[in-house]
C-alpha positions in Angstrom: -22.9 16.1 -10.7 -20.8 18.6 -12.3 -17.1 17.8 -12.9 -16.4 20.2 -15.8 -13.3 21.9 -14.3 -11.8 18.6 -13.4 -12.5 17.4 -17.1 -11.0 20.8 -18.5 -8.0 20.3 -16.2 -7.4 16.6 -17.3 -7.5 18.0 -21.1 -5.0 20.4 -20.3 -2.8 18.2 -18.4 -2.7 15.6 -20.9 -0.7 18.0 -23.2 2.2 18.2 -20.7 2.3 14.9 -18.6 2.0 11.4 -19.8 -1.5 10.3 -19.8 -2.2 13.7 -18.1 -1.2 12.1 -14.8 2.0 11.6 -12.6 0.8 7.9 -11.5 -1.2 5.7 -14.1 -4.1 4.7 -11.8 -5.2 8.2 -11.2 -6.0 8.5 -14.9 -9.6 6.8 -14.2 -9.2 4.7 -17.3 -10.3 1.3 -16.0 -13.5 3.3 -14.8 -14.2 5.2 -17.8 -14.2 8.7 -16.5 -11.9 11.7 -16.4 -10.3 11.8 -12.9 -11.1 14.3 -10.3 -8.7 17.2 -9.3 -8.8 17.5 -5.8 -8.7 21.1 -4.2 -8.7 20.3 -0.3 -9.1 17.3 2.2 -9.7 17.4 6.1 -10.7 14.5 8.1 -12.5 11.8 6.0 -13.8 14.2 3.1 -12.1 15.5 0.3 -13.3 18.6 -2.0 -12.9 19.0 -5.7 -12.3 21.9 -7.8 -16.0 21.7 -8.8 -17.3 21.9 -5.1 -18.0 18.2 -4.9 -17.5 16.9 -1.2 -16.7 13.2 -1.1 -16.2 10.6 1.7 -12.8 9.3 1.0 -11.6 5.7 1.2 -8.3 6.2 -0.4 -6.9 8.2 2.0 -3.8 8.9 -0.4 -3.5 5.0 -0.8 -2.9 4.6 2.7 -1.0 7.1 4.6 -4.0 9.0 6.0 -4.7 6.7 8.9 -5.6 9.8 11.0 -7.5 11.3 8.1 -6.5 14.4 6.2 -4.9 17.5 7.7 -4.8 16.3 11.1 -4.0 19.4 13.3 -1.1 18.2 15.1 0.7 16.8 12.0 -0.1 20.1 9.9 1.5 22.1 12.9 4.5 19.8 13.1 5.2 20.4 9.4 4.6 24.0 9.6 7.0 24.6 12.5 9.6 22.5 11.0 9.2 24.4 7.4 9.8 27.7 9.3 13.3 26.2 10.1 13.9 25.1 6.3 12.6 22.4 4.4 15.8 20.5 3.3 19.3 20.4 4.5 21.0 18.0 2.8 22.5 17.1 6.3 21.2 14.9 9.3 18.6 16.2 11.7 17.5 15.2 15.0 14.0 14.1 13.9 15.5 11.1 11.9 16.9 9.7 15.1 13.5 10.1 17.0 11.4 8.5 14.2 13.9 5.6 14.0 13.5 5.1 17.7 9.7 5.1 17.3 9.9 2.5 14.5 12.2 0.2 16.4 9.9 0.4 19.5 6.6 -0.6 17.0 8.4 -3.1 15.2 10.8 -5.7 17.4 12.3 -7.2 14.4 13.7 -3.9 13.3 17.2 -3.1 14.8 18.5 -0.5 12.3 16.7 1.3 10.0 17.4 3.4 6.8 15.4 6.1 5.7 14.6 6.5 1.9 11.9 8.7 -0.3 9.3 6.0 -1.5 8.2 2.5 -0.9 9.8 1.6 -4.4 13.3 2.9 -3.2 13.0 1.0 -0.1 12.5 -2.4 -2.0 15.1 -1.8 -4.6 17.4 -1.0 -1.7 16.3 -4.1 0.3 16.7 -6.4 -2.7 20.1 -5.0 -3.4 21.1 -5.4 0.5 19.9 -9.1 0.3 22.0 -10.0 -2.7 25.0 -8.5 -1.2 24.4 -10.2 2.2 23.7 -13.7 0.7 25.8 -13.3 -2.2 23.3 -14.8 -4.6 21.2 -13.1 -7.5 17.8 -14.1 -7.8 14.7 -13.2 -5.9 11.2 -14.6 -5.6 8.0 -12.4 -5.4 4.6 -13.7 -5.6 2.1 -12.7 -8.8 0.0 -9.6 -7.7 2.2 -8.4 -5.1 3.2 -5.0 -6.1 6.9 -3.8 -4.4 7.2 -0.6 -6.3 8.2 0.2 -10.0 11.8 -1.1 -9.9 12.6 -3.1 -12.8 13.2 -6.4 -10.8 9.6 -6.1 -9.6 7.5 -5.3 -12.5 6.6 -8.8 -13.3 3.1 -10.1 -12.6 2.9 -6.8 -10.5 -0.9 -6.4 -9.9 -1.6 -3.1 -9.1 -1.7 -0.4 -11.6 -0.3 -2.8 -14.4 -3.4 -5.0 -13.8 -5.7 -2.1 -13.8 -4.4 -0.8 -17.2 -4.3 -4.4 -18.6 -0.5 -3.8 -19.6 2.1 -6.6 -20.0 5.0 -6.9 -18.1 6.7 -3.5 -18.5 8.7 -2.6 -21.7 12.1 -1.2 -20.7 13.0 -4.1 -18.3 15.8 -6.3 -19.6 15.9 -9.6 -20.0 18.6 -10.3 -18.1 17.1 -8.3 -15.1 13.7 -10.1 -15.8 15.5 -13.7 -15.4 16.5 -13.0 -12.0 12.9 -12.5 -10.5 10.8 -15.7 -10.2 7.2 -15.4 -9.8 5.4 -17.7 -7.1 1.9 -18.2 -6.3 0.4 -16.1 -3.6 -0.9 -18.7 -0.5 0.5 -21.6 -2.5 3.7 -22.9 -0.8 4.0 -25.5 -3.3 4.9 -23.1 -6.1 7.8 -21.7 -3.8 9.2 -24.9 -3.3 9.3 -25.8 -6.8 11.1 -22.5 -7.6 13.9 -23.3 -4.9 14.4 -26.9 -6.2 15.0 -25.5 -9.6 17.4 -22.7 -8.1 19.3 -24.4 -5.5 21.5 -21.9 -3.7 20.5 -19.3 -6.0 18.0 -17.3 -4.0 18.8 -14.2 -2.0 15.2 -13.4 -0.9 11.8 -13.8 -1.1 9.5 -10.6 -1.0 6.1 -10.6 -0.1 3.4 -8.3 1.2 2.0 -10.3 4.1 -1.4 -8.5 3.4 -1.5 -7.6 -0.3 -2.9 -4.5 -1.2 -2.4 -4.3 -4.7 -4.5 -7.2 -6.3 -7.1 -5.9 -3.9 -7.0 -6.8 -0.3 -5.9 -10.5 0.0 -4.6 -11.8 3.5 -1.7 -14.4 3.5 -2.5 -17.8 5.4 -0.9 -17.8 8.7 0.3 -21.4 7.6 1.8 -20.4 4.8 3.7 -17.1 6.0 4.9 -19.7 8.8 6.1 -22.5 5.9 8.0 -19.4 4.3 9.9 -18.3 7.3 11.2 -21.8 8.0 11.9 -22.4 4.5 14.0 -19.1 4.3 15.7 -20.1 7.7 16.7 -23.6 6.3 17.8 -22.4 3.0 19.7 -19.3 4.1 17.2 -16.8 2.2 16.2 -13.5 3.5 12.4 -13.1 4.2 11.4 -9.6 3.1 7.9 -8.1 4.3 6.9 -5.4 2.2 4.9 -3.5 4.9 4.7 -0.4 2.8 0.6 -0.7 3.0 0.1 -2.9 6.4 3.2 -0.9 8.5 1.3 0.7 11.4 -2.0 0.3 9.4 -3.1 -3.3 10.8 -1.1 -2.6 14.3 1.5 -0.8 15.7 3.9 -3.6 14.5 2.4 -4.1 11.2 1.2 -7.4 9.6 4.1 -9.3 11.5 2.9 -8.5 14.7 -0.7 -9.9 13.8 1.0 -13.3 12.3 3.6 -13.3 14.8 6.1 -13.9 12.3 9.3 -11.9 12.1 11.3 -11.5 8.6 14.7 -10.5 8.3 14.1 -7.0 6.5 11.0 -5.0 6.2 10.2 -2.2 3.9 7.8 0.8 4.8 6.1 3.6 3.5 3.1 5.7 3.3 2.0 6.0 7.2 5.8 6.9 8.3 5.6 9.9 6.3 2.2 11.1 7.7 1.2 12.0 4.1 4.6 13.2 2.8 7.1 11.2 0.5 9.0 8.7 2.7 10.0 5.1 2.7 12.3 3.0 4.9 13.9 -0.4 5.2 15.3 -2.1 8.3 16.1 -5.6 10.0 18.5 -7.3 11.7 21.9 -5.4 12.7 24.2 -7.8 10.8 22.3 -7.3 7.5 21.8 -3.7 8.0 25.4 -2.9 9.0 26.7 -3.7 5.4 24.5 -0.6 4.1 27.4 2.3 3.6 29.0 3.9 5.4 29.1 1.2 7.8 29.4 -1.4 4.9 30.0 -1.6 1.5 26.5 -1.7 0.0 25.9 1.9 -1.5 22.6 3.4 -1.1 22.0 7.4 -1.0 19.5 9.9 -1.4 19.6 13.9 -1.0 16.0 14.2 0.5 16.4 10.8 2.7 15.4 11.7 6.1 14.0 15.1 4.9 13.0 17.0 8.1 9.4 17.7 6.7 8.8 13.9 6.1 10.3 13.0 9.4 8.4 15.5 11.4 5.0 14.5 9.9 5.8 10.7 10.2 7.0 11.2 13.7 3.9 13.2 14.7 1.9 10.5 13.1 3.2 7.9 15.2 3.4 9.6 18.4 -0.7 10.1 18.0 -1.0 6.5 17.7 1.3 5.7 20.4 -0.3 8.1 22.9 -4.0 6.7 22.2 -4.5 3.8 24.1 -6.9 1.4 22.2 -6.2 3.2 18.8 -6.5 -0.2 16.7 -9.5 -1.2 18.6 -11.5 1.7 17.7 -10.3 1.8 14.0 -11.4 -2.0 13.9 -15.1 -1.3 15.2 -15.4 1.4 12.6 -13.7 -1.2 9.8 -15.9 -4.1 11.2 -19.2 -1.8 11.1 -18.7 -0.7 7.6 -17.9 -4.4 6.3 -21.1 -5.5 8.2 -22.8 -2.8 6.2 -21.4 -4.1 2.9 -22.4 -7.7 3.6 -26.0 -6.7 4.1 -26.1 -4.4 1.1 -25.1 -6.4 -1.4 -27.0 -9.7 0.0 -30.2 -7.5 -0.9 -28.9 -7.7 -4.8 -28.5 -10.2 -7.4 -24.5 -9.9 -7.7 -21.8 -12.3 -7.7 -19.3 -10.9 -4.8 -16.7 -11.5 -2.3 -15.6 -9.2 0.4 -11.8 -9.3 1.9 -10.9 -7.5 4.7 -7.7 -7.1 7.3 -8.2 -4.7 9.6 -8.9 -1.2 8.0 -8.3 -2.5 4.7 -10.9 -4.0 2.5 -11.9 -4.8 -1.2 -15.1 -5.9 -2.5 -14.6 -8.1 -5.5 -17.2 -8.7 -8.1 -16.6 -12.4 -8.3 -18.4 -15.3 -6.4 -15.1 -17.0 -6.1 -13.1 -16.7 -3.1 -10.0 -14.4 -3.5 -6.9 -15.8 -2.2 -4.3 -14.9 -5.1 -4.1 -12.8 -8.4 -5.6 -15.5 -10.5 -8.7 -15.5 -8.3 -8.7 -11.8 -8.0 -8.6 -11.2 -11.8 -12.1 -13.5 -11.8 -13.4 -10.2 -11.1 -16.0 -8.3 -13.2 -14.2 -5.1 -13.8 -17.5 -3.9 -15.6 -19.5 -4.2 -12.9 -16.9 -2.6 -10.7 -16.8 0.2 -13.0 -20.3 0.8 -13.0 -20.3 0.5 -9.2 -17.3 2.9 -8.7 -19.4 5.7 -10.9 -22.5 5.1 -9.1 -20.7 5.6 -5.5 -18.9 8.6 -6.9 -22.1 10.2 -7.9 -23.2 9.7 -4.5 -20.6 11.4 -2.8 -18.1 8.1 -2.1 -14.9 8.4 -3.4 -13.4 4.8 -3.9 -10.1 3.7 -5.6 -10.6 3.7 -9.3 -9.6 0.0 -9.5 -10.8 -3.4 -8.8 -7.4 -4.2 -8.0 -6.4 -1.8 -4.9 -7.5 -1.8 -1.2 -10.0 0.6 0.5 -8.7 2.4 3.9 -10.8 3.3 6.8 -9.3 6.1 8.9 -9.8 7.3 12.5 -11.5 10.5 11.2 -14.4 8.4 9.5 -17.2 9.1 11.6 -20.6 7.0 12.4 -22.3 9.4 9.8 -19.8 8.9 7.4 -20.1 5.2 7.9 -24.1 5.4 7.6 -24.2 7.6 4.6 -21.6 5.3 2.9 -24.1 2.6 3.7 -26.8 4.3 2.0 -25.1 5.4 -0.9 -23.8 1.4 -1.5 -27.2 0.2 -1.2 -28.4 2.7 -4.0 -25.1 1.8 -6.0 -25.3 -1.9 -5.9 -28.9 -1.8 -6.9 -28.0 0.3 -10.1 -25.3 -2.1 -10.9 -27.6 -5.4 -10.4 -30.3 -3.6 -12.4 -27.8 -2.6 -15.3 
């Protein structure tokens, strides 16, 4: 496969941007290759600047649940852009999207639009501290809640991919207010709360983690978190930036039947454009300015283009009866082919899947938390990634990320992926 144009662009990019990229995992460092430069995408496929076509299982890291460049979403953005790309003022689509979010997610009574998942979690944290009049938060090792200072400890995702320590630039005074528990381990949470009685404002969790690879929370564990937060007057915050509208209309909280106090969103609600949101109980959310005294603002919050793309995406989901069942069928078929393929070779593996999210871990251990995820053989993953790329399958360039299936993946796409996987896994096993 010729990728010379991408390599040349990357060489030039390194003169102008840190590491040549604007988000670290894109650099392909952990898989030992130069990154690809994508020229176009349509449906389930992407084409790079060298003309190579790939079946895509990254989906812009989750937003493209309908596939790339869906006609209705593109038309909604085009029509909106003709009327102006940003006003710095209110627009009607903000209301329409908020109404649809509330329809899908019953725990949301009031929602505030922002510009990214990071901004949503940072804002939710500030709100939780103000509401409870407490300073500390609990997060879980391997869960990634964006690059806000308070969340950059044992944060999985790009930090783990690049082998970086907890980020320099985070002050000790900030770091001391973030406590890390172990995912799926309620005793670790009890210990932290016992040691910090009446000082915990919120517990943040990805109910299905996507940034240490796909790792699902056990329902009993989440229910105990819910009960604990209620009894201790701690806000439970579900980070559904990945899982929101991905696993079900109501996100992971619909699947689990557990309602958080606050929820953060991103990715799918922007239909591929930059967007985030946070919402929850009215008595909490009314503390946000201008209703209350907790300040948070954004020049581009509620941007008409992002609102149009997100609104059209959710409308399409809402109109299509059986949308998630069809997505589940595609994802289940792919998971079954992966299992059959890897059982034919001599490799230790674990396959985790939650709906249309999945990760193939190169470890024989059951992956239930960050520690078990880190037992994966990242060198084998890198060989697997490279082999799949050469065969026309675009996967996340990190063992610690989730893959995503979209409605645009056809039966032939899935069969072609199966054929490529059998070849790639045999190459890894024989190496």
